[in-house]
N, C-alpha and C positions, 0 to 999 in steps of 0.2 A: 754582472753576472760573468761566471767564470767559463772558460771554453767547454768544460764539461756540462755545465747546465745548459749553455746554448745548444751544443749537440743533442743533449737528451731531449730538450724541448723541441728542436726541430725533427727528431726522430720520431718523436710521439706524435707529433703534428702530422707527419706523413702518413702514419697508420691510420689516424682517425680520417683525414682529407681523402684519402684514396681508398679507403677501406681494405686494407692490405691484409689483415688477419680476421679470420672467423673463429667462432667458438669451436673448439675440439680439433683445430688444425694440427697437423704434424708438418714440421717445416724442416727440409734439409738445407743447409747452409753451404755453399761453396766456399771452402776455406783454403785459399791459395797460401796464405801465410803473410800477406802483405797486410799493411796497416788498415787498409779499408775493410777487408774482410774480418779481421781480428776485431775491430770496433763493432762490425755487424754481428758478429756472434756474441761479444761481450754484451752488447745492449738487448739482444733478442733474449739471451739467457735471463738477463735483469728483469727484462720485462714480463717473461714467462712467470715470474714468482709473484706477480700481482694478481694473476688468476683471474682477469677480467680483460679480455676473454681467456678462457683456458686453452693453453696450446702447448706444444711440446717442442723440442729442439734437437736435432742431430747435425753433424757436420761430416762433410766429405772433402779429404785433400786428395787429389789427383796428380800423381806424379808421371811425368813424360819422360820416358827413357831415353829419348833420341834428342832432347833438347838441353843445353847445358846450364840449368839453373835448378837450385833448389832451396827447400825450406827445412829447417831443423824440425823433423817429425816428433822428436822427443819433447821438445818445447811445445808443439802443438798439441800433443797428448796431455801434457801437463795444463796447457791452458784450457782445454776441454774439461779436464777432470775437476779443477777448481770451481768450474761454473756447472758441474752436474750434466755436461752434454756428452752423449755419445759420439765417438770419433772413428771413422773410417777412412782407410788408405786404399787407393787403387793404383796400381801401375800400368800404364799402357803406353802406346806410341801412335805415330801417325807416319805414313809414307808420303814423302814429297810429290810422288805422282799422283796420290790419291785425288779424286774429283768429286766434287759434291755440289749441290745447289745453294742458291743463296738462302734458302729456307733451311735455318739450322736444326730443324727437327731431325732427329736420326732415322726416321722411317724409310727414307729413300736415299740412295747413292747414285744419282744419274751420272753418266760420264761426258756430259756436254760441254763442261767448263772447268777449267783448270783454276786452282785458287792458291794463293801465297801461303807461306809456311804458318804466318800468325793466324790466318783464317782456319787452316786445318788444325792447328793445335787447339784454338778456342773450340771448334767443332767437336773434336774427339773429347774434350773436356765434358762439354755439354752432353754428349752421348752418355758418358759415365754416370753424369748426375741424373739424367733422365731414367737410366736403366735402375740405378740404386734407389731412387726416389719411389719407383713403383714397386721395387721389390720391398721395400720397408713400409709401404702403404701410405706414402706422404701425399699431402695434398697441396703443398707449396714448395717451391725452390725458391731460395732467398739468394740473392746476388749482392755483391759490396759495390755497385756503381754509385757514386756520388754526384752532386748537381753539376760539377765541372765535367765529369764523364758525359752526361748526357747533353751538355751544350756542345762539348767537343764533337759528339757523335753528329749533332745537328749540322754543325759547320762542314763537317766532312760530307754529308749526304748532300748538302747544297752545293758544295764545290765541285765534286766528283761525280755525282748521281743525278743532279737536276730536281731534287725534291726536298721538301722540306718536313724533316721526320727525325726521330730519335729512338733510342732503345724505350720502350715504354716502361712506366712505373709499375703497371699491371698487366700481365699478359695471359690471357687464358688460352692454352694449348688446345688446338682443334682435334689433334690425333691422338690425345692421351689425357688421362683426367688429372692433369696438373696445372697450376697456375706460377708464373714466375713474378716474383715481386722484387722491388728494389727499396727497401726501407730508408737507405741513405740519400734518397733523391733530392731532398732539401737541404742536405749538410755541405758545407764548403771544403773542398780538399785542404785549405791552408788550416782550417780549424782541425780536421781530422790528424793531419801532420803533427801540429802542436801537441794535442792530447795524446797521441801515440808515444811522443817524447816523453811527455809528462808521467804516463803510465809505465814507461819502460817497456814497451812492446819489442821484442827482438825482430831485427830486421832479417830478410831472406839471406840465406848463405850465399846463394850466387844469383844474380839478376838475370833475367832473360837476355841473351845476346842481340835480340832483335828489337829491344825495348826502345831505343832511340832513332830508330830507322824507318818508322811508318808514318802514314798519312796522319795518325792521331797525334804523334808529337808535333807536326807541322800545324795541326789545327789547335793545340794548345798554346802554342807560340803566338799564334794569331789572335787568339782570345786574349793573352795577357796584354798585346798591343791595344786591342779593342777596349779592355777595362782602364788602361791608362788614359785613353781618350775620353771615355764616359765610363764612370763607376757604376752607373745604372745599366749597363749593357747586358750585366748577367740576369738581371730581373727581367729586363725587357725581352731578351731571348727566350727564357723559361717561361715568361707568362704568354709569349706569342705562341709557344708550343702547346701550352694549356688551352689556349683560345681556340687552336686549330684542332683539338680533339686527339692530340698525339700522344697523350701520356698513358691513356688506357686503352687497351684492346681486348675485344672479346671475340 
């Protein structure tokens, strides 16, 4: 089985196993320009042509004016055009002094807790995703987190917050008629990396300056060591999350 066949199989398995797409869904993809979001858009566009279930796909790229990293938007536009996907660009920013709650929905902005730049940047991006999704009448927002991301998050939450949880594969928002889905949840990052190279996906022009200075980087390094000790660690952690009901939230 080729890398592409394995990724396509696990992608479709996730769609069915977690019931991520319903008939007549309109899905907005968060297109950062990294390999994961490019693959997500590529596969969703391909899957939408099968017509069962029938759904449509659009994409949003959010540019953060005060963070020095960037993607080639001309390339992203061409990538979407080739796949028949409408492409949107929004430019925004965040203030380092912004205060937000741990709940990342954009309805409330309490001032009782300071958050780091990475959190504020992510929150602002999601705010734009939520707002555009509602303007377009979308039912789902698709994010490009893969299985490694979910495991890294579980390790971070266990180590720094004292609870065993992760980013859910499917999350129905309470404050707005939207559901967040992560169709790459069963895909390995290494497979995605190899496939992206094979397909010639263009890399981002500038990487985020905070990329290697977060707890997520530390968790990824720890997970590498865990897999060296036990190759089954990946599946054991993921299955434990599934058994604890951490992958779907309503």
